[in-house]
N, C-alpha and C positions, 0 to 999 in steps of 0.2 A: 626670620622663621619662614621655612617653605611652605607655599600653599599646597593644599591637596589637590592631585590632578583629578579633573572630571572623569566620570566613568562613562563610556558610551561610544558609539561608533564614530569612525574618522570622518566620514562625510553622510551619505544616505543609506540606509539599509537595516542594520540590526538593532533591536530595541536595546535601550540603555541598561535595562534590568537583567542582563545576563550573569548569573552568578560565578563567582570563581570558586569552583568546587576543589581545586587542588593548587593553592597558592605556590607550594614548594615546586611543583612542576612549571608553573608560569614562570618563576623566576629563573628556572634553567634555561627555559627558552629564551628569555630576555638576555641572559647572561651570554648565550651563544651568540644573540645578534650583535651585542656589545664586542665581542670577541671578533666577528667578522668584519665589523667596522674598523676595529683596532689593527688589525692584520691585513686586511685587503682594501680598506678604504670604502669610502661611501658608494662608489660606483659598483663595487663588488657585492657589497651589501644590498644595494637596490636590485641588482639582478637576481640574488638569491632570494629576496623577497617577492619579487615578480613570479618566479618559478614557483614558489610557495602558493601565491594566489592562483596561479594557472592549475596546478594540481589540485587545490581545493575546489576550485570550481568543476575540474573533471569527476571529483567525487561528491560534486552536488552538495557542497557545503555553503550555506548561505552566507554572503559576503557583501560589504559595502562595494558599490562599483566606483572604478577609477575612471573618472570622466575627463582627465586632462593628462598629458604628457609633457615633458620637459619642453622648454621654450627653444626648440631646435627643429631642423628639418625632420619631417617624417621619413622621408627617403633619404638614407645615407649615401654617400658617394660612390661606394661599391656596387649598389643597387640601380645606379641611373644608367638608362640605356644610352647607347650611342647617339648623338645628335646628328640627324641626316642631312642638315641644311648646310649652305655656306655661311657661316656666322658673319664674316667680314663683309660679304655682300649684302646680307639682310640688314646688318648694323648701319651700312651705308645709307640705304634709303629710309631706314626708321629715322635717321638724324633729318633727312629731308622732311619728312611727314612731321616731325616734331616742329621744325621751323615753319612750315607753312600753316600748320594749325594755330601756333602762337601768333603769326603774322596776320591771319586772317582775323582773329579776335581784335589784335592790336589796330588794325586798319579800321574796323568796325568802331573804334572808340575814337576816330577822328573828330575834332571839335566840331565839324559841321554835321556829323552825324550821332555819334555819342549813344550808341544803342546797346553798347556792353557785351557780355559774353564771358566764358570761363576758361582760363588758361591752364590752370595748375592740375586738375582733375585728369585731363589727358596726359599730362606730363608723367603722372604717376602710374598710369595705366597701360602706357604704350607697348611695353615689352609683353605684357601679358595678352594684348590683342594681336601684337605681330606674330608671336608663336602660333596662335590660332589660325590667323590667316594665312601663313604659309605653310602649315603643316597638318592642320587637323580640320578645319571647317569646310564641310562639302556644300558647294553651292548647288543651286537649283537644277543645274543640268546634269548633276552625278545621277548616275544610275539607280540610286536608292532613293532618290527625292530630295536631298539636300537637309542640311541642319537649320535650326531656328535660333536665332540669336536675339537675345535681350540685352542691348547695350546700356551701359551706365550712361544715362541721359546728359549729365553735365560735361561728359567727355566726347561730345558729338563732333567738336571741330576736328578730332583726329581722323574721324570716319571721312568727313568732307576732304581733309587733306590728302588721305590715302586715295580717294575716288579722283581727285586732281592728278596724282601721278599716273593713275591707271588709264586717264583720258576719258573718264566719266564725267567730270566736271571741268569747266573752263575757269580762267582767271575771273572773268566777269561773274561766273556763278558763286565764286568764293567772296567776291565783293558785294554779293547780295545777301550775305549773312545777316538776318535779322530784320530785313527789309523786305518782307514778303510781297507787299503790294506795290510799293515804289520802285522796286528793281524788278518785277516780274517781266518777263518777255514772253512774246509769242511763242508757244511750243516749250517753253522752259519754265520750271518752278523756281522761283527764288527760294533760298535756304533758310528754313526755320530755325530756331534757336535749337531745338531738342528733336529727338526722334518723334516726329509727328507724321503718321502715315496719311492723315486727312489732309495735311499741308503740302505733303510731296509724296504722292500715291503711287510712284513708280519706283520709289526708292526705300523709304522706310517699312518695315513690317509691323513693329511692336513699339507703342508708346511707353515710355519707362521713366519719365522725369518726375512723375507725380510719386515720389519715393514710397516704397513698400508694395505697390501695386505690381511691379516688375516681379519680385519674387514669387507672390501669389499666382499671378498669370502664368508664369514659366512652369511651375508645378502643374497647373491644370492643362497647359499646352502639352506637355509630357504626358500626363494622364489621358488627354484625349487621342494623342498618337496611338497609345496603346488601346484605346477603345475602339478606334477604326480598325487596327490590326486584329483585334480578337473577335470583331462582329464581322470579319472577312470583306470589308469594304476597300482597305487599300493595305497594300504591304508597308509599314513603317518601320521595320526592323532595323534599317540602316540610317534611320535619322534621329539626331541626337539634339536635345534642347541644351542650350548654353545660357546662363543668366550671371551676367558681371554686375555687382552690387556693391556699394560703398558700406564701411564698417559703421559709419555714423547712421546710414539707412536702415541698419539692422536693428536700431532701436525702435522702429516703427513696428506696432503690434501685428500688422499685416505680413511684415517680413519674416517673423518667426511663428505666427500663430496656426500655420498650416502645414509645418514641416512633417509632422506625423502622417499627412496625407501620403506624401512622397515615399515615406519609409513603409506604410502599411501596403501600398501597391507595389512596392519594389521597384521603383521608377530608376532602373539603371541607364535609362535613356535620358538621364537629366544630371547636368553638372552645375553648381553653383561656384562661381569664382568670386570670393570677396576681396576687394581691393583694400586691404587693411594700410592704408598711409596714416591710421592712428588719428585722422582729424575729421571733424563734422564740418560745417560751414563756417563756424566762428571760433573753433579751438579744439581742443583735445576731445576725443570720445571718451576716454576713460584716463585722465591724466594721473589720476591716483592708482589706477588698476591695470589691468592687462585685457584689452578688448579681445585679443586672438585666443587667449585661454578662456576667457568667457565663452566666446562663440565655439570654441573646440568642445567645451562642456556641453553647451545646449544642443548642439548638433548630434554630438555623440549620444546624448541621451535621449534624443529623438529618434535614433535608429540609422543615422547616416554615416557613411564612410567619410572620414575626416584626414585629409592630407594638408599637412603645415609646409609652406614655402617660406622661410623666414631668412635664410642667410645664404649670400652668394658663395661661389667657389672659392673666394679668398680666404673665407673663414675655415675652409675645410682642414687646412694645416693645424691651425690653431686648436680646432676642437679635437682632432686625432691626438694631440699633444696634451690634452686635459685630462690626465690620468687621474687626478685629485678630484675632478669634478667643481674646481673653482670657477672656472669659465661658464659652465652651464649653471652654476649658482648664480652667477651675476645675471645671466639672461633671465633665470626664473624670477629674481628678486628685483630687477630695474623696472620701474613703473613706466608706463607710456609716455608721460610727460617728460621724463628724462630723456628717453629715446627720440622724441621730436626736438629738443633742445640740442642733443648731440649732433643731429644732422644740420641744425642751424649754425653751427660752429665749425672750427677747423680740426685738423688731426691731433694738434697739440692739447685742443680741450678735450678731446676723447680719450687721449693718453691719460691726462691727469685725472679727469672725472669719471671715466668708465673702468679702464684698466688700472687705474691708480686705487680703486677701491680695495683691492686684494693684492697683497705683495707678490702671490704666485701669479697673477694675471699680468701684473705690471712686469714681471721677469719675462713672460712669454714675448712681449713686444720691444724689449730693450734694444734689439737691434734694428728695429723698423724705423723709418724716417717717419715723420709727422705726414709726409706726402703718401707714403706708403697706406699709413693707417687710413688716410682720408680716401684714397683712391681704389685700394684693393679690397676693403671691408664693405662690401655692397649689401643692400638689403636683397634677399632672395628674388623678390617680386621683378627685379630688374636684371635678373640673369637667365639667359637664353636657355641655359642647359638645365637648370634648377626647374624652370616652368615647363620646360619640354617634359621632363621626367614625370612631373605631376600630372600633366594632361595625358600622358601616355598611360599612367596608372590608372587614372580615372576612366578612361576609355577600356581598359582591360578588366575592370571591377564589374561584378554581376551581382545581382539580387539586392543592392541598395544603390539610392542615390548618393553621390559624391560632392562634397564641398571642398574646396581648395582656399586655404587661408594663406594669402599671399603678402607679406610685408613689404610695403613700398614707402615712398617719400611722396608727399603731395608737393608739387612744384619741381620735381626732380628734373634736373638739367637747366633749369631756368635762371640759375644764379643764386647767390646768397640773399638777395633781396625777396626771393620768392620761396626757395626750398624749405619746407617745414615751419614757415611763419604762420603765425595765428590767423592773419589777415590773408593769406595766399589766395583762398577761395574766391574773395572779393576784387581781386587785383586784375585789371582787365588790359593795362598797357605796360610796355617797357619803356624805360629811358633810352636814351641814345647810348649811354655807357652799358645798359643792360642788353641791348640789341648787339652791340659789338662782341660783349663778352659771349653772350648766347651763340651769336655766329662763329667765334672761334671754337668754343667747345664742341661744336658739331661740324666744325670743318667745313662750313658752307661757303662756296667761291663767290662771294659778294664783297665788293669793296668797301672801304670807309666812305669814299666818295658817294657812293650809291645809297648809303644809309644817311648821310649828311644832308643829301640833296633835299629829302622831305622826310623827317624822323617819324612822321605820323603815317608814312606810306612806304615802309620799307619792301622791296620787291619779294614776290614769291620767287620759288626756286625750282626749275624742273630742268633736268639736263638733256633732254630731248628723247624722242621715242626710241633712238637707236643706241642708247646706252645701255651697257650690259647689265647694269643693276636694275633698270626699267624691264629690260627683256625678262630677265630672272623673275621678278616679281610677278609679271603677267602669266609667265609659264607656270609659277605656281598655282596660281588661281585657277588657270585653264584645267591643269591636271586634277584639282580638286572640285572641278564642276561650275567654274564660272564666278563672276563677281558677286560680293555680299556687302551690304544688304541689297536685297532686290525683291521688288513687289511685281507679281503678273497676274492680276485678278482676270484679265482678258482670257485667260486660258480655261477657265472654268465653262463647262458647257451648261446650257439653259435646262432647268429641269422640265420633264413632262408632267404637268400639274394634274391635280385630281379633276376627274369630269364632273360637271356641274350637278350631276344626280346625287351626288354625296351630301348636298345642300337641301334636298327636298324635305327631309325629315325636320329640319328647322324651320322651314317655310310653311309647314302644316300646321304648325302651333301645337297647343297640348291639350286642346278641348277642355273638359272639366277639370283636368289633373293639374295640381300647381307644380310648377317646374322652375327653378332658379336658372338665372342666365349662367351661372357656374356650370350647371349639368348640360346646359344646352350646348356650351362650348365644348365640354369634355365628349358629348356624343359626336360633335363635328369632327374633333380631334381623332376620336376612335375610327370614325370611318376614313380619315386620313391613312392611320396607320394598317388599315385593311389593303389599301391600294398597293399592289405587290410591286410596282415600281417606284411610286412616290414615297410609299411608306418607309422603306428602308432608308430613307435620307433624314428621317425625323429624329431629333434627340429631346426625349422629354427629360427635363431637369426639375428635380423635386426636392426641396429641402425638408424632408421628413413632415410633409402633411399631406401625403398622397390620399389618406382616408377622408381628411377634412374636406377634399376637393372631389371626392367620388371617384378617384383614380386607382383606388385599391383593385378594382377589376381587371385592371392591366397587369397585374403581378403574375398571374399564372400563364399568361401567353406571350407578352413582350418580356417579361422576366428583368429583374434588377440586375444590372451589370455590376460584376465584381470580379477583378482581375484573378482571384483565387477560386472562384466559383462558390459553391455551397456544400462545406464539408460538415454538415449537421442537418438534423431532422427538424423542421420548423415545427413549433408547438401546435400549428393549424394546419399541419401536413394533411389532415384528413378533409379539410375542408374545401369547398370549391374555388374559393379565393383564396388559397394558401400563398404564403409568402415565399417566392422563389428567386434565388439568385444564381446566375450563370456567368460564365467567362464571356459569352455572347450575348449577354442581355442588352436589351435596348434602353431601358430607363436609367438614367443617370442620378442614382438617389444620393445626394451629397451629404445627407444628415443636417443636422441643426447648424447651418453654415452659409448664411446668405452671402457673404464675402466670396466664399469658395464658388457659390453658385453662380455669382456674376463673372467670376473668372472662367467658370466652365461654360458660360453662355457666350463668353468673348471667344473662347477657343473653337467651339463648335460653329459660331456664327461668322467666323472669319476662314472656315476651312476652304471656301471657295478660292481663297489665295493661297494659303499656307499649303494645301494639299491639291489645289485644282479640283476639289470633289466638293459641290455644294451641299452643305447639310443644313437642316432647319431646326434650329433650337427652339423649344417651346419651354421656356422658364415659368412656372406658375408658383405663386407665393401669397401669403398673406399681404395685402397691399401695403399695411404701414411699414413693412420691413422691407421694402423695395427702394425706390428713390430716397426714403428718408435715412434709411441705413447705410446704403451703397451707392449713394450718388456719385462720388468719385470713381468709383469702379465702373459705373455706368457712362461717365463721361469718358472714360478712358476707352471704352468699349466703342462709343462713337468716334474717337479719334482713330481707332483701329479699323473703322469702316465696317463694323459688325452689321449682320443682318440676322433678322429672327424676330420672335415674338416674346415679350414679357407680358405675363398676366397677372394683374393684380386682383386676385381673388379676395372673397370676404371684403369686398370694397366698401366705401363709404363709412361715414361717422356714426351713423345710428343704426346700420343693418346688423351690426356686430356687438350691440351694446352690451350684452351679457360679458363680454371680455373685459370692458372697462378703458380706461385713458389711453394706455400705450398701444391698444390695438384699434382704436377707433380713429380711422384714417380720414381726415376732412381736408387734406391739400395735396395728394400725390399727383392729381392732374395738373395742378399748378406747377409743383416741381418738374413734372414731364415736360411741360412747355417750355421750360428754360433750356432744354437740350434741343439744339437746331436739327439733330438727326433723328428725333423721335416723333413718330406719328402716333398721336394719342386719341382714343375713343372712348366714350363711356356710353355704350348702347344699353337701351332698354329692353329690347326685344330678341328672340332667338332669331326671327327673320332679319333683322338688321345684321346681326353676326353673318347671317348666309350671304351677305353681299359685301361686308367689310373684309372679311377673311380671305374670299377668293382674288379680291382687289389688292389686298396686301401681298399675296403670292406673286400675283402678276408683277406688281412692282419691284419686288425684291428678287425673284426668281425667274423672271420670264425673259424674253429675247433681249430686252435692254435694261438690266437690273439696276436698281438705284442703290445708293449706300444710305439706307435708312433702316429703322427698325421700329417694331411697332409696340406700343403699350396700350392694353385692352383692359378695362376694368370690368369685372363681373361680380355679382352679387350671391350672397348665400340666402337670400329672401325668397321662399317660392312663391309664385304667382301664376295666374292662369296666362299661358303664352298665346297671344292672339295669332290667328293665321295671317299669312301674307295678303294684304289688300290686292284685289286684281289690278288697280290703277297704282300700284306701289312706286314711289319715287325712288329710284334706284340711285339717281344721280344726286339727290337730295341727302339720302343715306351716306353716300361716300363722301360728298362735299362737306357735310357737318349738320345739316338740318333738313327735317322733312315734316310737312304738316299731316298729323294723323286725325284730326277732326276739324270740320269747318262748319261755323254757324253763320246765319245770315244776321246782320246787325239787327237789334230790336231798337226800333225808334231811335237809332244813334248811339245807343248804349252798348258799346262793344269794346272788347279787350282781346290781347293775345296773351297766352299763357305758353312759356317756354320751360322745359325740364328735360333733365337727362338721366340715364340710367334709372335706378330705381324710384327717382323722383317723378317720373311720368305718370304713374298711376296717381300721384297727389295732384297734379295738374288737371286730370280727368275728374278727380273728385271736385276740385274748385269749379271746374266748368259747370258740373251738375249743380253745386250750390248756387252760384250765381244765377243760373237759369232759372232753377226753381223757386228759390228763395226771394230773388231780387230782379228778376226780370232782365237780366244783363246776359248778352251773349258773348261766346269766347271761342277762338280758335285755339287749338292746342298744337303745339310742335314739340317733336321728339329731337333734342339737339344731340346728334350723336358724337360731335367733337367741337367744344367750344374753342380750342386751340387752333384748329384747322382753318375755322371761319375766321379767327383772328389774323392768322398768317396770310390768308389769301386776300384779306383787306388791307393789310399793311402793303402787301405787295402792289395792289392798286394804287394806294397813296404814293408809293415810291415812284411808280411810274409816271403818275401825275406830277411830281415833285421835279423829278430828273428829265422827263420828256415831255414838256408842256405843250409841244407842238402836235402831239399824237392826240386822238381822240380819247378822252378819259374813261377809264373801265370803272364800272360800277359793282362795289363788293358784292358778293353773294349774298351775305346776310341783308345787306341793304335792299337788294332785288326782292327777296323773298318776303320781307317785313313791309315792304312797300305795297305789296298785294291787299292788305287788308287795312284796317283803321284802328284807331284807339291805343290807349297806353299798353306798354309791353311789361310783364311781370315774369321774372325767371327764378327758377329754384333748382337745387340738386342736393344730394347728400354731401356737398362739400362746402367750404367756406366761400363766402360771397365774391371774393377776389377771381374764383374760377368762372363765376357767371358774369363778371365785370370785364372779362378779357374782351367781349364784343361791344361794349357799351359805345364807344365812339362812333359806331357805324350804324346804331339803331335809329332809323329815322323819326321816332316818336319819342314821348316820355317813357323813361325805362327805369325800372327798379329791380335790383336783384336781393333776394333772400338768401341768407347763407348760414351754415352750421359753423359759426366763428367761435373760438374757445376750445377748451379742452373737451374731450370725450369723457363718458362716465358710463358706468353700469346701470341699466334700467330696461324697461320694456322699449321696443321700437316706437311705439305711439308715443310714449310719454317723452322720449328724447327728441323726437320731431316738434311735439308741441313746444318743449322748452327751448329749442332753437327757433321755433317759429318758420318752419320751412314746409310744414304739411298743407293739405288741401285748405283747410278752413283759414290759415294765415295766408295764402296766395288769395284766397276770396276777398277777405278783409283788406289787404293792401290794394287790390283792384279796385274795390269800392272807393277806398280813399283817395286814390289817384283820379278816378272819375268825378268824386266831388271836388277835388282841387281845380278841376277843369271847369266846374260848374255844370256838368251834365248829369249829375243826380243830387237829391237832396243832402245837404252838409251832415245831416244828422244821422244817415244811413250806415256809415262806417261804426259809429258808436253802437247803433243796434246790433249790427252783425257781430262785432266784438263781444257783446254782452251774450247774444244768442249762442254763439259758438264757444263761449267760456274761455277766452284767448289766453287768458293769464293763468288757466288751471292745467297744470300738466296731466292730471288725472282725466281731463276732458278730452285727450288726443286719441284717435282712433284710425290714424291712417297708416296703412301696412298691414301686415300679419303681425299677430302677437308672438312674442319672444325676441329672440336675437343671439341665441347661443351660436357656437361654432360648429 
């Protein structure tokens, strides 16, 4: 009994409740389609249907979208452009690169070294890269400024192998692969495993092996190029961004999650090339499905131009003869797992198990030998002409970003033990037979005797500088603007930094007015933007929280960058602080998108290299959604040698307590301290910012710029900002701590109170309680950076350990805390581990209070009392430590705890009431 067909759309679009108002007419249309299939075949019927869909859309009839096309090349043979290169010549040195890349990894797996590496990824992508190197990718000496390339990280051996033939790397360099310290030589960097600019700062530009970050960063690099161009800072119209990605990598949410950004901004200066070898690290990407079709649907739905490069030129004849559509049907219906298996076997297997599935396709190859089936029927990603046609089409396309989905084989050319095998990604060395077979297939002039002499160290191959193929390869690069990849940070000029007068307003204090440090920072930033020379280099990056941070006042003047400008009248157009977008806007307002914000921060913060134009990104965000949410992206930014400011606004675990658990940040400074390139500060006062910020600009953008970036926490809790003291300790502010209140010991009963950020007023409160209620004196220190104090102390310890003959340096924190006497109590609005960073170098008894545990919604005062980080808690802890030392009566701490109702959260009073955003 036949089942009733479901009613509804084919894919997405029309509701299923559309009624059939004329069943007789419907049947006539269906009969016409049946007749078209019967007389003209499926291909003819398909063409007619596509024309009908086209006409329906022209007539504005709502229809489901067609998101995939047949599993064949997007560009038919008759539309392929002439290939302008010498294919035989290019194939010759491509073979040498393949050999040297594999040998480099193999030699690194020598039993005495065994540092590993990856062979098979480059084997699959070699053609995709070589077509680019020889014909498309413009170097940094090109008059247009050069292209920016995000290479697939696991394929880095191929880049090193090409640089060896170009004369940029030596055999010794290749043998330093993955031995960055043991094989480093004066004036030469050893080769890191993957693209790491920090490890090889004059070679790599973009770190890409933390999969998913490359796609995201490439999108924002292309967007930043348009931003620079539209603001009139640099002409980037001839610069193109290329990103090479793995099909398995496209499973990462970051790989797909921002595709709409590229489409919305019409980034036709961006091309993704997905190396679709159908394999992840452990096996098939979609063994039961078709990853190329899935990606085509996804990219097309996101608004991208999609080009599929699936089959090499050997298939053209068969596809042209496929009038019945039988071969295309096989392509469409064969799952990826089978395609992987076909390439891991021989021509006879393909004849039986692929073509043999349909008598019509089996008939197509009846006169072909098994060798013909094996050698002629290549995947499109290994065919120079097919790849060239796709790249040329991508470069011609305007109004959209382009993705090229290239069908390849993982381990291609490495032999049957590697090609298409599930384990191929983890295979790091070749047997002697593998080496010989690989050599023969590539026609490398190396003898059996040379291979047998030491199978662990087969020789590299270089034909000599005078070889015609080497000359051809170098000539191609010179005509395109020089070698790639290449990093040239020294070309960037130093910026003229703002005058010291811009910080005067922060040094004056706020008088009787309560001002949060967030507002103080934004005021300084506004002064920076007013500087006619320096201001244009600022890139404010805001993830849809400008009003929270008081930056909506920037909208009317700086304007929000939008590649399309503003084509509507904003609802607040009549207000002074109206929302204004512009093609030349300065504010990069990325929306609710922290991952994209970090990518934007990275692109802007490395402009000193990518464009030889220093830009100063100022990325301000809810502190909980910085390092916690995007730590991997920030780590990649550090690898890319980013410079700029990350501002953790609404900082702390208890200052924003109206927001609750996931907004209450108690650990970001600790996370920031784990990034060696991050300089982290937690200032309490505006005048501290007035010294931290210019020092940061000097370090990052002065005459001798450092490859660091700054993380500065600021708070939404308003307080009276004190004026800068006449004897202000600028050195202490910058180094990490300075004394803001000195007291003479009262009969030996003396303590030191340390606090940072919004916790400094609590320490001042504790000092007053100790003095007035218990006769105990205290010094109060503002710790602007726990992590900088720790790093300096660790450097002192390392010097003493490694250079015992030298005079020992005393850590700064030890020096300063040796000036007074008594136990040391520390607090902040962060977990105890933040304050514990300096514990080993405190020369007295030390105890840190901290906001450990989850945050929650309550008043600020109640939250501080709950965590016992407030002023009374500091006072009680100080008294306990004095009692333990026998310096006061042992019962005093108990009396103090009762007096201040230490266990009653409702008794808390430290700080301002509230805690909303």
